[in-house]
C-alpha positions in Angstrom: 22.0 -12.5 1.0 21.2 -16.0 2.4 19.0 -16.7 5.1 21.3 -18.7 6.6 24.0 -16.2 6.6 21.9 -13.3 7.7 20.8 -15.2 11.1 24.6 -16.4 11.4 25.3 -12.5 11.2 22.8 -11.4 13.6 24.2 -14.0 16.5 27.4 -13.0 15.1 26.8 -9.4 16.4 24.9 -10.5 19.5 28.1 -12.6 20.5 30.1 -9.7 19.6 28.0 -7.3 22.0 28.1 -9.8 24.7 32.0 -10.6 24.4 32.7 -6.6 24.5 30.5 -6.3 27.3 32.6 -8.8 28.9 35.7 -7.5 28.0 34.4 -3.9 29.2 33.7 -5.2 32.6 36.9 -7.1 33.1 39.1 -4.0 31.9 36.7 -1.7 34.2 37.5 -3.9 37.2 41.2 -4.1 36.1 41.3 -0.3 36.2 39.6 0.1 39.5 41.9 -2.4 40.9 44.8 -0.4 39.8 43.8 2.7 40.4 43.3 1.5 44.1 46.4 -0.3 44.5 48.5 2.7 43.0 46.7 5.3 44.9 47.1 3.5 48.1 50.9 2.7 47.6 51.4 6.5 46.5 49.7 7.7 49.8 51.6 5.4 51.9 54.7 6.5 50.5 54.0 10.2 50.6 53.4 9.7 54.2 56.7 7.7 54.8 58.8 10.1 53.1 56.9 12.9 54.7 58.5 11.9 58.2 61.8 11.0 57.3 63.0 14.5 58.2 65.1 13.2 60.8 67.2 11.3 58.7 67.9 14.6 56.7 68.5 16.4 60.1 71.1 13.9 61.0 73.1 13.3 57.7 72.0 15.7 55.4 71.0 14.9 51.4 73.9 12.2 51.7 72.4 10.6 54.5 68.8 10.7 52.8 70.5 9.4 49.6 71.9 6.6 51.4 68.6 5.5 53.6 66.4 5.5 50.2 69.5 3.0 48.8 68.6 0.9 51.6 64.9 1.2 51.4 65.1 0.2 47.7 62.0 0.4 45.5 59.1 1.4 46.9 56.0 -0.6 45.3 54.5 1.3 42.5 56.0 4.7 43.3 59.3 6.3 41.5 61.3 8.2 44.1 64.0 10.9 43.1 66.1 13.0 45.4 67.6 16.6 44.2 69.3 19.0 45.6 68.7 22.8 45.6 70.5 23.0 42.1 67.9 20.3 40.8 70.6 17.7 40.5 69.8 14.2 40.7 71.2 12.6 43.9 68.9 9.6 43.7 66.6 7.5 41.7 64.5 4.4 42.4 66.1 1.3 41.0 64.1 -0.2 38.2 61.8 -2.8 39.2 62.8 -6.6 38.8 59.0 -7.8 38.5 58.3 -8.9 34.8 61.4 -7.2 33.5 61.5 -6.2 29.9 57.5 -6.4 29.4 55.1 -3.9 29.2 51.4 -3.9 28.6 50.0 -2.6 25.3 49.9 1.3 25.0 46.1 1.4 24.5 45.5 -0.8 27.4 47.7 1.2 29.7 46.1 4.4 28.7 42.5 2.9 29.6 43.6 1.3 33.0 46.5 3.4 34.5 45.0 6.1 36.9 46.2 9.8 36.1 48.0 10.8 39.1 49.6 13.8 39.8 53.4 13.7 41.1 54.1 14.8 44.5 56.9 16.9 45.9 58.2 16.8 49.5 60.7 20.0 50.1 63.8 19.9 52.0 65.8 22.8 53.3 68.4 21.8 50.7 66.7 19.9 48.4 63.8 17.9 47.7 61.9 14.5 46.9 59.6 13.8 44.2 57.4 10.9 44.1 55.5 9.6 40.7 53.0 6.9 40.9 54.1 3.9 38.7 51.3 1.8 37.8 53.1 0.1 34.8 53.5 -3.5 37.1 49.9 -3.4 37.8 48.6 -2.5 34.9 50.9 -5.5 33.4 49.3 -7.8 35.7 46.0 -6.7 34.5 47.1 -7.4 31.1 48.3 -11.0 32.0 45.2 -11.7 33.6 43.0 -10.2 30.3 45.3 -12.0 27.7 43.8 -15.4 28.4 40.3 -14.2 28.6 40.9 -12.4 25.1 42.0 -15.8 23.6 39.2 -17.7 25.3 36.3 -15.0 23.9 38.3 -15.2 20.4 37.9 -18.9 20.5 34.5 -19.0 21.7 33.5 -16.6 19.2 35.1 -18.5 16.2 33.8 -21.6 17.7 30.3 -20.5 18.3 29.9 -19.2 14.5 30.9 -22.3 13.4 28.5 -24.3 15.3 25.6 -21.8 14.9 26.3 -22.0 11.1 26.2 -25.4 11.1 23.1 -25.8 13.2 21.5 -23.3 10.9 22.1 -25.1 8.0 20.5 -28.3 9.2 17.4 -25.9 10.8 17.1 -24.6 7.4 17.7 -27.8 5.5 13.5 -28.2 4.9 13.6 -25.2 3.2 15.8 -26.3 0.5 12.9 -28.8 -0.2 10.4 -26.3 -0.2 12.3 -24.4 -2.7 13.1 -27.4 -5.0 9.1 -28.1 -4.7 8.4 -24.6 -5.8 10.8 -25.1 -8.8 9.3 -28.1 -9.6 5.5 -26.3 -9.6 7.1 -23.7 -11.5 8.1 -26.0 -14.2 4.5 -27.3 -14.3 4.7 -30.5 -12.3 1.7 -29.6 -9.8 1.5 -32.9 -8.4 4.4 -32.2 -6.1 4.1 -32.7 -2.7 6.6 -32.6 0.1 7.1 -35.4 2.5 7.1 -35.0 6.1 9.7 -32.1 7.5 11.6 -32.4 10.5 10.3 -30.4 13.3 7.0 -28.3 14.4 7.6 -25.5 12.0 8.7 -27.9 9.5 5.6 -30.0 9.5 3.7 -26.8 9.3 5.7 -25.5 6.3 5.1 -29.1 4.7 1.5 -29.1 5.4 0.7 -25.6 3.9 2.9 -26.0 0.9 1.1 -29.4 0.2 -2.4 -27.6 1.1 -1.4 -24.6 -1.6 0.0 -27.5 -4.1 -3.3 -29.0 -4.1 -5.4 -25.7 -4.3 -3.1 -25.2 -7.4 -3.6 -28.4 -8.9 -7.5 -27.9 -8.3 -7.6 -24.7 -9.9 -5.4 -25.6 -12.9 -7.8 -28.8 -13.3 -11.1 -26.5 -12.7 -9.7 -23.9 -15.4 -9.0 -26.8 -17.7 -12.5 -28.4 -17.3 -13.9 -25.0 -17.6 -12.1 -24.6 -20.8 -13.4 -27.8 -22.2 -16.9 -26.9 -21.0 -16.6 -23.7 -22.6 -15.4 -25.3 -25.8 -18.5 -27.7 -25.6 -20.8 -25.4 -25.2 -19.5 -23.5 -28.2 -19.6 -27.0 -30.0 -23.2 -27.4 -28.5 -24.4 -23.9 -29.8 -22.8 -24.5 -33.2 -24.4 -27.7 -33.5 -27.8 -26.1 -32.2 -27.1 -23.2 -34.7 -26.9 -26.0 -37.5 -29.8 -28.0 -36.2 -31.9 -24.6 -36.4 -30.7 -23.9 -39.9 -31.7 -27.3 -41.0 -35.0 -27.3 -39.3 -36.0 -24.2 -40.7 -34.6 -25.2 -44.3 -36.8 -28.5 -43.8 -39.5 -26.6 -42.8 -39.3 -24.1 -45.5 -39.0 -27.5 -47.8 -42.3 -29.2 -46.3 -44.3 -25.9 -46.4 -43.4 -25.3 -50.1 -44.5 -29.0 -50.8 -47.5 -28.4 -49.3 -48.2 -25.1 -51.0 -47.2 -26.5 -54.3 -48.4 -29.8 -54.4 -51.0 -30.3 -51.8 -52.5 -26.7 -52.6 -53.0 -27.8 -56.4 -54.6 -31.2 -55.2 -57.1 -29.3 -53.0 -57.7 -26.8 -55.7 -58.1 -29.4 -58.3 -60.7 -31.4 -55.9 -62.4 -28.5 -55.2 -62.8 -27.3 -59.0 -64.0 -30.6 -59.8 -66.7 -30.7 -56.9 -67.7 -27.2 -58.1 -68.2 -28.6 -61.7 -70.3 -31.8 -60.3 -72.6 -29.4 -58.2 -73.3 -27.1 -61.1 -74.0 -30.4 -63.4 -76.4 -31.9 -60.3 -78.0 -28.8 -59.8 -81.9 -29.5 -60.4 -81.2 -32.9 -61.1 -79.7 -35.0 -58.5 -80.0 -33.0 -55.1 -78.3 -35.9 -53.4 -75.3 -35.5 -55.7 -75.2 -31.9 -55.6 -75.3 -31.6 -51.8 -72.2 -34.3 -51.4 -70.3 -32.3 -54.1 -70.7 -29.3 -52.1 -69.9 -31.0 -49.0 -66.3 -31.9 -50.8 -66.3 -28.3 -51.5 -66.2 -27.4 -48.1 -63.9 -30.3 -47.0 -61.6 -29.1 -49.4 -61.9 -25.3 -48.2 -61.2 -26.3 -44.4 -58.0 -28.5 -45.9 -57.0 -25.6 -47.5 -57.5 -23.0 -44.2 -55.6 -25.9 -42.3 -52.9 -26.3 -44.5 -52.3 -22.3 -44.7 -52.4 -22.2 -41.0 -49.7 -25.2 -41.1 -47.7 -23.6 -43.5 -47.8 -20.4 -41.8 -46.4 -22.3 -38.6 -43.9 -24.2 -40.7 -42.5 -21.3 -42.4 -44.2 -17.9 -42.6 -44.4 -16.9 -46.3 -44.2 -13.3 -45.7 -40.8 -13.7 -43.9 -39.7 -15.2 -47.2 -41.3 -12.8 -49.6 -41.6 -9.4 -47.8 -39.0 -9.7 -45.0 -39.3 -9.5 -40.8 -41.2 -6.3 -40.8 -43.9 -7.4 -42.6 -44.1 -11.2 -41.1 -43.9 -9.9 -37.5 -46.9 -7.5 -38.5 -48.9 -10.3 -40.1 -48.0 -12.4 -37.0 -49.3 -9.8 -34.6 -52.3 -9.1 -36.7 -53.4 -12.5 -36.8 -52.9 -12.5 -32.9 -55.4 -9.8 -32.9 -58.0 -11.5 -34.9 -57.7 -14.6 -33.0 -57.9 -13.0 -29.7 -59.7 -9.7 -30.2 -59.8 -9.4 -26.1 -55.9 -8.9 -25.9 -54.4 -5.5 -26.4 -51.3 -5.9 -29.1 -49.0 -3.0 -29.3 -45.9 -3.2 -31.2 -43.1 -1.1 -32.0 -41.2 -2.2 -35.2 -38.8 0.2 -37.0 -38.0 0.3 -40.8 -35.0 -1.6 -42.3 -35.5 -4.9 -40.7 -35.9 -6.6 -44.1 -31.9 -6.0 -44.5 -31.2 -8.3 -41.4 -29.3 -11.4 -42.2 -32.0 -14.4 -42.9 -30.7 -16.6 -39.8 -31.0 -13.5 -37.5 -34.5 -12.4 -39.0 -35.6 -16.5 -38.6 -34.6 -16.3 -35.0 -36.3 -12.9 -33.9 -39.5 -14.2 -35.8 -39.4 -17.6 -33.8 -38.6 -15.8 -30.7 -41.5 -13.6 -30.8 -43.7 -16.1 -32.3 -43.3 -18.6 -29.2 -43.3 -15.6 -26.8 -46.8 -14.8 -28.2 -47.8 -18.3 -28.1 -46.9 -18.4 -24.1 -48.6 -15.0 -23.1 -52.0 -16.0 -25.0 -52.0 -19.6 -24.4 -50.2 -20.1 -21.1 -50.4 -16.9 -19.2 -53.8 -15.8 -20.6 -52.4 -12.1 -20.6 -54.6 -9.2 -21.5 -52.3 -7.0 -22.8 -48.9 -7.6 -25.0 -46.1 -5.4 -26.2 -43.5 -6.2 -28.6 -40.6 -3.3 -28.9 -37.8 -3.9 -31.3 -34.7 -1.7 -31.7 -31.7 -1.8 -33.8 -28.4 -0.3 -33.2 -24.9 0.2 -34.9 -23.8 -3.0 -32.9 -26.8 -5.1 -32.0 -30.5 -5.8 -32.1 -32.6 -5.6 -29.0 -35.9 -7.0 -28.6 -38.3 -6.6 -25.5 -41.7 -8.7 -25.3 -43.8 -7.6 -21.7 -47.0 -9.1 -21.0 -49.4 -8.9 -17.9 -50.2 -12.6 -17.6 -50.0 -14.9 -14.5 -46.5 -16.4 -15.9 -44.0 -16.6 -12.8 -40.6 -16.7 -13.4 -40.1 -19.3 -10.7 -42.2 -21.5 -12.8 -40.2 -21.6 -16.1 -37.0 -22.8 -14.3 -38.5 -26.2 -13.7 -38.6 -29.0 -16.2 -40.9 -29.3 -19.5 -40.9 -25.8 -20.7 -39.1 -26.5 -23.8 -40.5 -23.0 -25.6 -38.2 -21.0 -23.3 -35.4 -23.2 -23.7 -35.6 -22.9 -27.4 -35.8 -19.2 -27.2 -32.6 -19.0 -25.4 -31.0 -21.7 -27.3 -31.5 -19.3 -30.3 -30.4 -16.3 -28.9 -27.2 -18.2 -27.3 -26.4 -19.8 -30.5 -26.4 -16.5 -32.4 -23.9 -15.3 -29.3 -26.4 -13.1 -28.1 -28.2 -12.9 -24.6 -31.6 -13.9 -23.2 -33.3 -12.7 -20.1 -36.4 -13.4 -18.2 -37.6 -10.8 -15.9 -40.7 -11.0 -13.3 -43.0 -8.0 -13.6 -45.1 -6.6 -10.6 -48.0 -7.0 -9.8 -48.1 -9.5 -12.6 -46.5 -10.3 -16.1 -43.0 -11.2 -17.5 -40.5 -9.5 -19.4 -38.2 -11.0 -22.1 -35.2 -9.3 -23.0 -33.4 -10.6 -25.9 -29.7 -9.0 -27.2 -28.5 -10.2 -30.3 -25.1 -9.2 -32.3 -25.7 -7.8 -35.8 -23.7 -9.3 -38.7 -21.4 -7.4 -40.9 -23.5 -7.1 -43.6 -26.6 -6.1 -41.4 -24.4 -3.5 -39.8 -23.7 -1.9 -43.5 -27.5 -1.7 -44.2 -29.4 1.4 -43.2 -32.2 1.2 -41.0 
């Protein structure tokens, strides 16, 4: 049921109640008037006939009948004269007022007063007096009929006018409904023009605000999808770049080890031969040769340190477990005052090469930061592997503050975060009290790593 029809039905019901009250008041006033009129006429007629005993005493029933004929019809009363044998001697003539017309029975039952008949006893007969309200009731009915027609006409006309006015008043809602349909169809740029009336303007403003909010939300979601897609592409690109960097590092480390290492070894061997041949013959040549040997040893040591930074050989040949142990062991040797504790489970060698490389680089960068920048005295590395993921936690007691890491220039932390996120994992920094920083990394395992025992 439409709102227009509902409002119209409510107004129709109110009009019907008002009309019913109005008609009820009119009928009640008519009932009171008829009652007063008929009751008064009946009392007067009773008093008049009660004092007509002298007519009966002079002429008997015949004289009484003649007198009643001369009197004629008494208003609002029916009079009958009967003898002691109950024979009808006289009856009031019919009313000549509005002859042939009667009020409806239902109306008569409502308006006519229920008055009992009265009897006046005579020595040889009796007078019967019955109140007759039919003419007064008919007058009331004639007064009510125009009012009924007026009420009916007003009722119909009022409904038509109200229906038309409601259609005009609710016309702005059709625009709102059409606007909602347009938005449901995907046209989020829909806006309503100024609607008539204060409420119409309020509805239009609210609709336009809602439409703008929906459009902004859709646009924000679109931008979020594009940003998420761009982030996924960036992570994929980052992962590809990391793979390429590690591959290049591996290639460079192999070239250094194979080519430069052989050349340095050759230089050292030749220097040793020269030093042995010049021994006892030419001290300056021997000293120069041994100096070349020392330089070759330094170049060889530096090359090995560089190779370990570029691509740890232990990671390629022995796996993540041994590579991490070598990394932490070298840290202990270089920094004897640093207490390094590690918890490394078995089975890390079965991890995917990309995952193992990411874990090693994160540990390597975290250890470097703790030693070089935070000046830590204690370092803990805990690594665990579950059925679905790998959890890495690195804790130090250094001077680092998480708030400082959020400023620009901390590329090491950015690199660790990018490595973790590129593999679909998470990276979290935690400030420890009174001092120190905790790094928590969670990386999902590949299907191959899941199938391998720990």
